[in-house]
C-alpha positions in Angstrom: -21.5 7.0 6.7 -18.0 7.9 5.1 -16.6 10.9 6.8 -16.0 12.8 3.5 -19.7 13.3 2.3 -20.7 13.8 6.0 -18.2 16.7 6.2 -19.4 18.3 3.0 -23.0 17.9 4.2 -22.2 19.8 7.3 -20.4 22.5 5.4 -23.3 22.9 3.0 -25.7 23.3 6.0 -23.4 26.0 7.5 -23.0 27.6 4.0 -19.2 27.2 4.2 -16.5 25.9 1.9 -14.0 23.2 2.8 -10.3 23.9 3.7 -8.1 20.8 3.1 -4.4 20.9 3.9 -2.0 18.3 2.5 0.7 16.6 4.6 3.4 14.2 3.7 3.1 11.4 6.2 6.2 10.9 8.2 7.8 14.3 7.4 9.9 14.9 9.4 8.5 12.0 11.6 5.4 10.1 12.3 5.2 11.7 15.7 5.2 15.1 14.0 2.5 14.1 11.5 0.3 12.7 14.4 0.8 16.0 16.3 -0.2 18.1 13.3 -3.3 16.0 12.6 -4.4 16.3 16.3 -3.7 20.0 16.4 -5.7 20.6 13.2 -8.7 19.0 14.8 -8.3 20.6 18.1 -7.9 24.1 16.5 -10.7 23.4 13.9 -8.1 24.5 11.4 -9.1 22.0 8.7 -12.3 20.4 7.5 -10.6 17.5 5.8 -7.0 16.4 5.4 -5.1 14.9 2.4 -2.4 12.7 3.6 0.4 11.7 1.1 2.1 8.3 1.3 5.7 9.1 0.5 7.2 7.3 -2.5 10.3 7.8 -4.5 8.9 8.9 -7.9 6.0 11.3 -7.6 4.5 12.2 -11.0 2.8 15.5 -10.3 4.7 17.0 -7.3 7.1 19.9 -7.4 10.4 20.1 -5.5 8.8 21.1 -2.1 6.7 18.0 -1.8 9.3 15.7 -3.5 11.8 16.8 -0.8 9.3 16.1 1.9 8.9 12.5 0.6 12.7 12.1 0.6 12.8 13.2 4.2 10.0 10.9 5.3 11.4 7.9 3.4 14.9 8.6 5.0 13.3 8.8 8.4 11.8 5.3 7.8 8.1 6.2 7.0 6.5 3.3 5.3 2.8 2.6 4.4 2.2 0.1 7.1 3.6 2.2 9.9 1.6 5.3 8.6 -1.7 3.4 8.6 -0.9 2.0 12.0 -0.4 5.5 13.4 -3.6 6.7 11.8 -5.5 3.8 13.4 -4.1 4.9 16.8 -5.2 8.4 16.2 -8.7 7.2 15.3 -8.8 5.1 18.5 -7.9 8.3 20.4 -10.7 10.3 18.9 -9.3 11.9 15.8 -12.3 12.3 13.5 -11.3 14.6 10.6 -11.8 13.0 7.2 -8.5 11.6 5.7 -8.0 11.1 2.0 -4.9 9.2 1.3 -2.8 10.3 -1.8 -0.6 7.5 -3.0 1.1 6.0 -6.1 -0.6 3.0 -7.5 2.6 1.0 -7.0 1.9 1.1 -3.3 -1.5 -0.2 -3.9 -0.5 -2.8 -6.4 2.4 -4.4 -4.4 0.2 -5.8 -1.6 -2.7 -6.2 -3.9 -5.8 -4.0 -4.3 -8.0 -5.9 -2.0 -5.4 -6.1 0.8 -4.3 -2.4 0.5 -7.9 -1.1 0.6 -8.8 -3.3 3.5 -5.8 -2.1 5.5 -6.7 1.5 4.6 -10.3 1.2 5.6 -9.5 -0.6 8.9 -7.0 2.2 9.7 -9.6 4.9 9.3 -8.8 6.2 5.8 -11.9 7.7 4.1 -10.8 7.9 0.5 -7.9 7.4 -2.0 -6.3 9.7 -4.6 -4.1 7.7 -7.0 -2.9 10.3 -9.6 -0.8 7.8 -11.6 -3.7 5.4 -12.2 -5.5 6.4 -15.4 -9.3 6.2 -15.6 -9.2 3.5 -18.2 -7.5 1.2 -15.7 -9.1 2.4 -12.4 -12.3 0.3 -12.6 -11.1 -2.6 -10.4 -9.8 -0.2 -7.7 -13.0 1.8 -7.8 -15.1 -1.3 -7.3 -13.1 -2.4 -4.3 -13.2 1.1 -2.7 -17.1 1.2 -3.2 -17.4 -2.1 -1.4 -15.5 -0.8 1.6 -17.4 2.6 1.4 -14.2 4.5 0.6 -14.2 7.4 -1.8 -12.5 7.2 -5.2 -11.2 10.8 -5.7 -10.3 11.4 -9.3 -8.4 14.3 -10.8 -9.3 16.5 -13.6 -7.1 19.2 -15.3 -7.6 22.2 -17.5 -6.5 20.1 -20.5 -8.9 17.2 -19.9 -11.0 16.7 -23.0 -14.8 17.0 -22.6 -15.6 13.4 -23.2 -12.9 12.2 -20.7 -14.1 14.8 -18.2 -17.6 13.5 -18.4 -16.4 9.9 -17.8 -14.1 11.0 -14.9 -17.0 12.8 -13.3 -19.3 9.8 -13.6 -16.8 7.7 -11.6 -15.7 10.2 -9.0 -16.9 9.7 -5.4 -16.2 11.8 -2.3 -15.1 14.9 -4.3 -13.5 15.8 -7.6 -9.9 17.0 -7.4 -9.7 19.9 -9.7 -6.0 20.5 -10.7 -5.8 24.4 -11.2 -2.8 24.4 -13.6 -1.2 22.5 -16.3 1.9 21.8 -14.3 3.2 20.4 -11.1 2.5 21.3 -7.4 4.2 24.3 -5.9 3.4 27.8 -4.5 2.5 30.5 -7.1 2.0 34.2 -6.9 -1.3 34.3 -8.8 -4.1 31.9 -9.8 -4.8 31.2 -13.5 -7.2 33.6 -15.3 -9.2 30.7 -16.7 -9.8 29.1 -13.3 -13.4 30.3 -12.7 -14.7 29.2 -16.1 -12.9 25.9 -15.7 -14.3 25.1 -12.3 -17.8 26.1 -13.3 -17.5 23.6 -16.3 -16.4 20.8 -14.0 -19.1 21.6 -11.4 -21.7 21.5 -14.2 -21.2 17.8 -14.7 -20.1 16.7 -11.2 -22.2 14.6 -8.9 -20.0 15.3 -5.9 -18.3 18.4 -4.5 -15.4 20.0 -6.5 -12.2 20.9 -4.8 -9.3 22.9 -6.3 -5.6 22.3 -5.5 -2.1 23.1 -6.9 -0.6 26.5 -6.4 -2.8 27.9 -3.7 -0.6 29.4 -1.0 -2.2 32.8 0.1 -5.5 33.8 1.8 -6.3 35.8 -1.4 -6.0 32.6 -3.4 -8.3 30.7 -1.0 -10.9 33.5 -1.2 -10.8 33.5 -5.0 -11.1 29.7 -5.3 -13.8 29.5 -2.8 -16.1 31.8 -5.0 -16.4 29.0 -7.5 -15.3 25.7 -5.8 -16.7 23.7 -2.9 -13.3 23.3 -1.3 -9.7 24.4 -1.3 -6.6 22.2 -1.1 -3.2 23.7 0.1 -0.2 21.5 -0.2 3.3 23.1 -0.8 2.7 26.0 1.6 1.9 23.6 4.4 4.8 21.3 3.6 7.1 24.3 3.3 6.2 25.3 6.8 6.9 21.8 8.1 10.3 21.9 6.4 11.1 25.3 8.1 10.4 23.8 11.5 11.6 20.3 10.9 14.2 20.5 13.7 11.5 21.6 16.3 9.6 19.3 18.6 6.4 17.8 17.1 4.2 20.0 19.2 6.0 23.2 17.8 5.6 21.9 14.2 1.9 21.2 14.9 1.4 24.8 16.1 3.2 26.3 13.2 1.1 24.3 10.8 -2.2 25.1 12.5 -1.3 28.9 12.6 -0.7 28.8 8.9 -4.0 27.0 8.2 -5.9 29.4 10.4 -4.4 32.3 8.3 -5.1 30.6 4.9 -8.6 29.5 5.9 -9.7 32.9 7.3 -11.7 33.8 4.2 -13.8 30.7 4.6 -14.7 31.3 8.2 
């Protein structure tokens, strides 16, 4: 069974909500990313992980994540090496669900079949491809389904009702609910419309609904968890990694796990 639905099933049985940090793979190094992933599992500081494949033109990310991709690319992080490192982690017992966030350009270049096969063989559990519109996502969704990988689609506050219905019909693993009409980045407060918006999404969803963008404080996590099935934190995690980029991988891993422990405290 795919690790993503299995994780949500365990969380439901324990009456808990999911905490999902985002990492830019290879920032500041692949050794650091591997150390962070291992520490998150050892500390039980995450339930799932969103792992970003760095690329040069992110369409929805703010300056913090854009800068992390630049650092990773400058350090030589490439999709093949990232997947190989994940496969090594899996062989060593790493078992947290991993959802890969990537540009469609990185999927298209080797071919959909080839990319998905490599991802599946490396231990990826699902894909998020924010720049691939629903109208063109059918072939990728079919290939992912054949390999038992989740196809995580995004919705936003501005998604029209008919399009929302169609996105929810095709979403597997979980639905990524973008909290704001904007880019990623830390924010002081959550939108006032968030609860009603998430309830509307959940009404039509067949899989869990997770909320991301702008969540950076335990108070945000607690508020989102009241209505959603999971909470995704990106820029706050990436910012912490940037602050410790000159430290050894183990120190970076401890700093990230400490942050995730603090942020996820309302869910425990």
